[in-house]
Structures are given as structure tokens and as C-alpha cells.
C-alpha positions in Angstrom: -51.2 69.8 -35.8 -50.2 67.7 -32.8 -47.4 65.2 -32.6 -47.7 61.8 -34.2 -46.7 59.5 -31.4 -46.9 56.4 -33.6 -44.5 58.0 -36.1 -42.2 59.0 -33.4 -41.9 55.5 -32.1 -42.0 54.0 -35.7 -44.9 51.7 -34.9 -48.3 51.1 -36.5 -51.5 52.3 -35.0 -52.4 48.8 -33.9 -49.1 48.2 -32.2 -49.4 46.0 -29.1 -47.5 46.4 -25.8 -44.6 44.2 -26.9 -44.1 46.3 -30.1 -44.3 49.6 -28.1 -41.7 48.3 -25.6 -39.3 47.1 -28.3 -39.5 50.4 -30.1 -39.1 52.5 -27.0 -36.1 50.5 -25.7 -34.3 50.8 -29.0 -34.9 54.6 -29.3 -34.4 55.4 -25.6 -31.0 53.7 -25.7 -30.1 55.5 -28.9 -31.0 59.0 -27.7 -30.3 58.8 -24.0 -28.0 61.8 -23.3 -25.6 59.7 -21.3 -25.0 57.6 -24.3 -25.8 59.6 -27.4 -23.0 60.9 -29.5 -22.8 64.3 -31.2 -25.4 67.0 -30.4 -26.4 66.3 -26.8 -29.1 69.0 -26.8 -30.8 67.5 -29.9 -30.5 64.0 -28.4 -32.1 65.2 -25.1 -35.1 66.6 -27.0 -35.5 63.4 -29.0 -35.2 61.3 -25.8 -38.0 63.4 -24.2 -40.2 63.1 -27.3 -39.7 59.3 -27.5 -40.4 59.0 -23.8 -43.6 61.0 -24.1 -44.8 59.0 -27.0 -44.3 55.7 -25.2 -45.9 57.0 -22.0 -49.1 57.9 -23.9 -49.4 54.9 -26.1 -48.6 52.4 -23.4 -51.4 53.8 -21.2 -54.8 52.6 -22.3 -56.8 55.6 -21.2 -54.3 58.2 -22.6 -54.1 56.2 -25.9 -57.8 56.1 -26.3 -58.2 59.9 -26.0 -55.1 60.5 -28.2 -56.5 58.2 -30.9 -59.8 60.2 -30.9 -58.5 63.8 -30.4 -54.7 63.8 -30.9 -52.1 65.4 -28.7 -54.1 68.7 -28.2 -57.2 66.9 -27.1 -55.2 64.7 -24.8 -53.5 67.7 -23.1 -56.8 69.7 -23.1 -58.1 67.5 -20.3 -59.7 64.9 -22.6 -61.7 67.5 -24.5 -61.7 68.0 -28.3 -59.4 70.8 -29.5 -61.1 74.2 -30.0 -62.9 74.4 -33.3 -63.4 70.6 -33.8 -66.8 70.3 -32.1 -67.5 67.7 -29.5 -69.6 67.4 -26.4 -68.6 69.9 -23.6 -70.1 67.7 -20.9 -68.2 64.6 -21.6 -66.2 62.4 -24.0 -67.7 60.1 -26.6 -67.4 56.5 -25.4 -68.2 57.5 -21.8 -64.9 59.3 -20.9 -65.6 61.9 -18.2 -65.1 65.5 -19.0 -63.0 65.9 -15.9 -60.1 63.9 -17.3 -56.7 65.7 -16.7 -53.6 64.8 -18.6 -50.6 64.2 -16.4 -47.1 64.0 -17.9 -44.1 62.3 -16.4 -40.4 63.1 -16.6 -38.5 61.2 -19.2 -36.1 60.0 -16.5 -39.0 58.5 -14.5 -40.3 56.6 -17.6 -36.8 55.4 -18.4 -36.2 54.3 -14.8 -39.5 52.5 -14.6 -38.8 50.7 -17.9 -35.4 49.5 -16.8 -36.4 48.7 -13.2 -34.6 51.6 -11.6 -31.1 50.6 -12.8 -29.0 51.9 -15.6 -28.8 49.6 -18.7 -25.4 51.1 -19.5 -23.3 49.5 -16.7 -19.9 51.0 -16.2 -17.8 51.9 -13.2 -15.6 54.4 -11.5 -12.4 55.7 -12.9 -9.2 54.7 -11.2 -7.3 57.2 -9.0 -4.1 57.0 -11.0 -1.9 57.0 -7.8 -2.4 60.3 -6.0 -3.0 62.3 -9.2 -6.2 63.5 -10.7 -9.3 61.7 -9.6 -12.5 61.4 -11.6 -15.4 63.0 -9.8 -18.1 60.9 -11.4 -18.9 57.4 -12.6 -21.3 55.8 -15.0 -23.5 53.9 -12.5 -27.1 55.1 -12.4 -28.6 57.4 -15.0 -29.3 61.1 -15.0 -32.6 62.7 -14.1 -32.6 65.1 -17.1 -35.5 67.4 -16.4 -35.7 68.1 -12.7 -37.7 66.7 -9.8 -41.5 66.9 -9.6 -42.0 68.8 -12.9 -43.6 68.1 -16.2 -41.3 67.4 -19.1 -40.1 70.6 -20.8 -41.4 70.8 -24.3 -44.2 68.3 -23.6 -47.0 70.9 -24.3 -46.3 72.7 -21.0 -46.7 69.7 -18.7 -49.9 68.6 -16.8 -51.4 69.4 -13.5 -48.8 67.2 -11.8 -46.1 69.7 -12.8 -46.3 71.6 -9.5 -45.8 68.6 -7.3 -42.5 68.3 -5.5 -40.6 65.2 -4.7 -37.2 64.5 -3.1 -34.4 64.8 -5.6 -32.6 61.5 -6.2 -28.9 61.4 -5.5 -26.3 59.3 -7.3 -24.5 56.7 -5.1 -21.3 57.9 -3.4 -18.0 57.6 -5.2 -15.3 56.1 -3.0 -11.5 56.4 -3.3 -8.8 55.0 -1.1 -6.6 57.5 0.7 -3.3 55.7 1.6 -1.7 57.4 4.6 1.7 56.8 6.3 1.8 55.9 10.0 3.6 59.2 10.5 0.6 61.1 9.1 -1.8 59.2 11.2 0.3 59.8 14.3 1.0 63.6 13.8 -1.8 64.6 11.5 -1.4 66.1 8.0 -3.1 68.0 5.3 -3.5 66.4 1.9 -4.5 68.2 -1.4 -6.4 66.0 -3.8 -7.1 67.0 -7.4 -10.4 65.8 -8.9 -12.0 66.4 -12.2 -15.7 66.4 -12.7 -18.5 67.5 -15.0 -20.5 70.5 -14.2 -23.1 72.6 -16.1 -22.2 76.1 -17.0 -24.6 79.1 -17.1 -25.8 78.0 -20.6 -26.7 74.6 -19.3 -24.0 72.8 -21.2 -21.7 70.3 -19.5 -18.0 71.0 -19.1 -15.1 69.3 -17.4 -13.4 71.2 -14.6 -10.6 70.5 -12.1 -10.9 71.2 -8.4 -8.6 70.8 -5.4 -10.1 69.2 -2.2 -8.3 69.7 1.1 -8.2 66.8 3.6 -7.1 67.5 7.2 -5.9 64.2 8.5 -6.4 64.1 12.3 -3.9 62.4 14.6 -5.2 59.0 15.6 -7.4 58.4 12.5 -7.7 54.7 11.7 -7.9 52.8 8.5 -11.5 52.9 7.3 -12.1 56.5 8.4 -14.3 58.2 5.8 -14.0 61.8 4.7 -17.0 63.0 2.7 -17.2 65.9 0.3 -20.9 66.4 -0.4 -22.1 66.5 -4.1 -18.6 66.7 -5.6 -19.3 64.1 -8.2 -20.4 64.7 -11.8 -23.5 67.0 -12.2 -26.5 66.0 -14.2 -29.6 68.2 -14.5 -32.3 67.4 -12.0 -30.3 64.8 -10.1 -28.2 65.5 -7.0 -24.5 64.9 -7.7 -22.8 62.1 -5.9 -20.8 62.6 -2.7 -17.1 62.0 -3.1 -15.8 59.9 -0.2 -12.1 59.2 0.7 -11.5 56.1 2.8 -8.3 56.1 4.9 -5.9 53.2 4.2 -2.8 52.6 6.3 0.5 52.0 4.6 2.8 49.4 6.1 5.7 50.9 8.1 9.3 49.7 8.1 9.6 49.6 11.9 6.3 50.1 13.6 3.1 48.1 13.5 -0.2 49.4 14.8 -2.9 47.5 16.7 -5.7 49.7 17.8 -4.1 52.5 19.9 -0.9 50.5 20.6 2.3 50.6 18.6 4.6 47.6 18.3 8.3 47.9 17.7 10.8 45.0 17.4 14.3 45.6 18.8 17.3 43.3 18.2 18.9 42.6 21.6 22.2 40.8 21.9 22.2 37.9 24.3 24.5 39.7 26.7 22.2 42.7 26.9 19.2 40.5 27.3 20.9 38.9 30.3 22.7 41.8 31.8 20.4 44.7 30.9 21.0 47.7 28.7 19.6 51.1 27.4 18.9 52.0 23.8 17.0 54.7 21.9 14.0 54.3 19.6 13.2 57.0 17.0 9.5 57.7 17.3 7.1 58.5 14.4 7.4 62.2 15.2 11.2 62.1 15.2 11.7 62.1 19.0 14.2 59.8 20.6 12.7 57.6 23.2 15.1 56.1 25.8 14.3 52.5 26.7 16.0 50.9 29.7 16.0 47.1 30.2 16.9 46.1 33.8 15.5 42.6 34.0 16.4 39.5 32.0 14.7 39.8 28.6 13.4 36.5 27.3 12.5 35.6 23.7 8.8 36.4 24.2 9.1 39.3 26.6 8.4 42.9 25.8 9.0 46.3 27.3 5.9 48.6 27.6 6.4 52.4 27.4 3.1 53.9 28.6 1.5 56.7 26.7 3.8 56.5 23.7 1.4 54.8 21.4 -1.1 56.2 18.8 -3.3 59.2 19.7 -6.9 58.4 20.6 -9.3 60.8 18.9 -12.2 60.2 21.3 -10.4 60.2 24.7 -7.6 62.6 23.8 -5.0 60.2 25.3 -2.5 57.8 23.8 -2.0 54.1 23.7 1.2 52.3 24.6 4.5 51.6 22.8 5.2 47.9 23.1 8.8 46.9 22.4 9.3 43.3 21.5 12.7 41.7 21.7 14.5 39.7 19.0 17.3 38.0 21.1 20.5 37.7 19.0 22.5 34.6 20.1 26.3 34.4 19.3 27.2 32.1 16.4 30.3 30.7 18.1 31.7 30.4 21.7 35.2 29.4 22.6 35.8 26.7 25.2 37.0 29.3 27.6 33.8 31.3 27.1 31.6 28.2 27.6 33.4 27.3 30.8 33.0 30.8 32.1 29.3 30.8 31.3 28.8 27.5 33.1 30.5 28.9 36.2 28.4 32.1 36.3 25.1 31.0 35.0 22.8 28.9 37.3 21.9 25.4 36.2 18.2 25.3 35.3 
């Protein structure tokens, strides 16, 4: 006794296309493994069964054969089941004897029905600072039964079961990777803990934690992307999403980066701006850089120290360190000091 597709969908035998779609949408949403609660295995089987019933009844040719000879006749290439009689050369009603039943995966049917997008919505979990990171998200829906194969449990599948197609991959999952300017100058290694769903040897999903190591290279810029292939949640028959970390640059207390150059602002007393001075700048790697000012330093002037900027990953060189001056004027001058300045400074 074959399956009763009408009973599976809960529709009458004269159900039209609108009734079939309404029934399929309700049941598919109810039993889809990404949404069903409780026994996921039972829900998956029910989802497959509902999808098969809709696929047959919504196809005029398949439905015609099914109405005449049932599931067995349909999957027997359009021929009556053994022992029921019938014409070996062809089907009543002019259906050719060469008809071959072709099943489709439940995921393909689901995707086609909803236009290739998940009806469930959802998004990616937050990073929670630098703590555990979710390896998956709810966007898209799972290909439950593998690429290019007939649906398991659908009477062994049809002649299309041996065809191969490229496995679909979930969209990448992106996380920000905030880095200090020191890390981007010297390089660093970061360990990121993610949690994701994988399938064990028994085919059941389980949640695991994993540590990903990121080697931050000297000179990396904000927007640099580090990709870990297929480290997202696993779903049967669909390639797991790539997990991508995107470098973000944290603001620094003293330095500002523009391309390969570093900018540093130094408070310079007026007397030093006029008479010259030397001072030290503590660089991002802890070195003390001696800076000498010989010429008069104006409010908009800067001192350039060649080769002390950010590393350049492509050329292997470095940018420049550009020291900008914040001239500090005295708040008060005595009459004697004013007179002395007038004598020694030229009149502009």
C-alpha cells in the first residue's frame, strides 16, 4: 500500500493549486528541522514526506499517474504496480510507457516555494566582547539531504539521484576584530573562541567549542579580512559558512594613523619653539625616539621622522612619523620680560 499524498497534506482529492500551496506552507513551516521543536529526526522525516506529497500533487503529470496507479505506479516509471494488470506498452490516457519518475530534495522544493530565501529570518549572534563567538546564524535554510541525490525514504529516489550539483554554501559570518595600534605595528597572535553546531558520527547535531588562532601581521589595516573556511554551523548537505574576522582599529591615546604614516602631537613651550629643543617620543614598540627641533616651530609646522611610521605589508618598508606641534604660550609676562622680548625679537 503506497502513501496517501492527499492525506499527508490534509487536502481533498480535488484540491486546486492554491489549496495545495496553503497546506504545504503550513506543514513545511511546522516540520522544518530548523524550526521544529522536540524530535528533530521525526520532524525531518515528516518534512520530507510533506515535501514529496506536494511535489507530486502540484505537478500535473505526476499527479495524473499517481491518481491512476498510486505511489508504486508513479515510481515504477508510470507503469501499473506488479499484479494489477495494465498495458505494458503504454499508459491509459496516452501516457508513454517511457515515463520516469524523478524525485527532488525537500530542500530544493522548500527553496523554490519560498523563492530561495528563508522564511524564518533571524540574524547572527553578538560577539559578547572578545568572549565566545557563535559560529552560525539563522539566515538561509539547511539543505537537509545532500546535493544531487533523491530524497532518502522517498521510495529509493528516481533516475536523477545520481546527478551531481555544486553544494550550496551558507553566507559568510562576519565578526569585528578590534586591534590596538600596537598590535598592528608589531604584530600579534589572538585566540578566538567560537561555538558552533556540528554533526556527530550518529548524524545528530551537537554544540562544540573551538579555538581559532589569528596571526595579526605588522602593518595590517582596518578592513583586513581573515577567513576561516567552513567554521560556521554545519547542516547536512549544505556547506558550512565561512567565519570571517574583519580588523577594526582601536583609537590610540597619542598616535593617529593615516595610511602608512603615524601622527603624534607634542606640546612645545613657546621658548622651545623659538629657540629649538630636543625631546623623546615613546614609540608603539616601546623605543625612545629622539626628536631635535633646530628651526623655529610655528603653530602649523611639523617635524617628519623618516621611516618611523607604520610597516607596509606589500613593500616591506615603513611610512613616516609626523610630529605636529601644539605651541604653548605663557599666560603672563612681566613688563621687564615684554621689554626684553621687544628688544631681541625682530619687528614683523
